[in-house]
Wavefront OBJ file of the C-alpha trace (Angstrom):
o trace
v 8.086 13.094 -5.932
v 7.330 11.892 -2.422
v 8.370 8.672 -0.713
v 5.716 6.583 1.014
v 6.061 3.644 3.365
v 3.583 0.860 2.640
v 3.595 -1.658 5.482
v 1.750 -4.400 7.295
v 1.823 -5.754 10.831
v 3.602 -8.929 11.847
v 1.054 -11.732 11.804
v -1.242 -9.978 9.318
v -0.549 -12.561 6.620
v -2.842 -15.366 7.781
v -3.071 -17.649 4.767
v -2.117 -21.356 4.919
v 1.652 -21.962 4.736
v 1.336 -24.020 1.542
v 0.110 -20.844 -0.213
v 3.327 -18.929 0.588
v 4.949 -19.598 -2.827
v 1.898 -18.151 -4.605
v 1.838 -15.111 -2.315
v 5.578 -14.567 -2.780
v 5.238 -14.733 -6.559
v 2.311 -12.288 -6.508
v 4.297 -9.870 -4.321
v 7.351 -10.161 -6.587
v 5.149 -9.460 -9.605
v 3.949 -6.194 -8.013
v 7.560 -5.302 -7.213
v 8.607 -5.924 -10.840
v 5.670 -3.829 -12.069
v 6.637 -0.968 -9.721
v 10.286 -1.222 -10.788
v 9.242 -1.005 -14.449
v 7.087 2.030 -13.590
v 10.106 3.665 -11.920
v 8.442 4.099 -8.505
v 10.015 1.245 -6.515
v 12.647 2.245 -3.921
v 13.017 -0.958 -1.876
v 11.129 -3.452 0.271
v 11.621 -6.164 2.823
v 9.956 -8.705 5.016
v 11.064 -8.846 8.624
v 11.836 -11.866 10.766
v 9.695 -12.527 13.815
v 9.820 -9.620 16.271
v 10.800 -11.927 19.133
v 14.405 -11.843 17.928
v 14.569 -8.043 17.817
v 16.255 -5.734 20.299
v 15.705 -2.151 21.403
v 18.707 0.107 22.012
v 18.013 2.985 24.424
v 19.640 6.403 24.223
v 22.063 5.334 26.961
v 23.083 2.262 24.954
v 21.128 -0.234 27.064
v 19.948 -3.162 24.938
v 16.629 -4.844 25.724
v 14.946 -7.754 23.971
v 11.835 -6.465 22.222
v 9.687 -9.235 23.719
v 9.919 -7.324 27.014
v 8.417 -4.169 25.501
v 4.777 -3.166 26.057
v 3.986 -2.571 22.373
v 1.602 -5.089 20.823
v 2.059 -4.175 17.144
v 5.189 -5.008 15.221
v 6.171 -4.315 11.654
v 6.040 -7.456 9.521
v 7.084 -6.111 6.142
v 7.242 -2.983 4.061
v 7.793 -1.353 0.711
v 8.929 2.156 -0.112
v 7.656 3.810 -3.264
v 8.389 7.254 -4.656
v 5.356 8.665 -6.400
v 3.845 12.076 -7.185
v 0.778 11.768 -4.907
v -0.875 9.986 -2.016
v -3.476 8.671 -4.450
v -0.729 6.940 -6.440
v 0.774 5.480 -3.244
v -2.668 4.149 -2.322
v -2.979 2.486 -5.737
v 0.336 0.657 -5.186
v -0.713 -0.255 -1.634
v -3.895 -1.804 -3.018
v -1.853 -3.966 -5.388
v 0.422 -5.040 -2.542
v -2.588 -5.777 -0.324
v -4.017 -8.123 -2.948
v -0.651 -9.822 -3.516
v 0.155 -10.244 0.190
v -3.447 -10.966 1.166
v -3.461 -8.451 4.000
v -4.241 -4.790 4.611
v -1.472 -2.245 4.107
v -0.795 1.001 5.968
v 0.419 3.969 3.895
v 2.486 6.751 5.451
v 4.340 9.652 3.880
v 7.982 10.160 4.777
v 8.754 13.535 6.335
v 10.754 15.500 3.778
v 14.268 16.465 4.850
v 15.104 19.901 3.419
v 18.834 19.152 3.679
v 18.648 16.232 1.214
l 1 2 3 4 5 6 7 8 9 10 11 12 13 14 15 16 17 18 19 20 21 22 23 24 25 26 27 28 29 30 31 32 33 34 35 36 37 38 39 40 41 42 43 44 45 46 47 48 49 50 51 52 53 54 55 56 57 58 59 60 61 62 63 64 65 66 67 68 69 70 71 72 73 74 75 76 77 78 79 80 81 82 83 84 85 86 87 88 89 90 91 92 93 94 95 96 97 98 99 100 101 102 103 104 105 106 107 108 109 110 111 112 113
C-alpha cells in the first residue's frame, strides 16, 4: 500500500460562501466513504497562508507573506491505496465534493519505517 497526498491550492475553492455548508457536508461524506473503505489516513484544511511562518535552518523566523512563492496549500487529504489509479479515483471524488481541482502526489517511501 502506498500513501498519496491529495491537495488543493489556497483560494482554489471559489464558490459562494453560503454554499460552504453543502461543500463541507459533501467533503465529509467522501471522508466517511474513504474511512469505511479503509483507505483514509487523515486530512485537513489550512488557515489563510498570511498567518504562516517559515523557519530557516538557522532558526530565523519569517512571516510567509514576505516569501516569493505564489502558491500555498489550502487543504489536503492522505489516502493509503494500492495504486495511483485508486488515488486518482479518490481525488476525483474529493474534487467534486470540494468543487476544485486536486493534485495527487505519492509519498516517498522510507525504507526504515
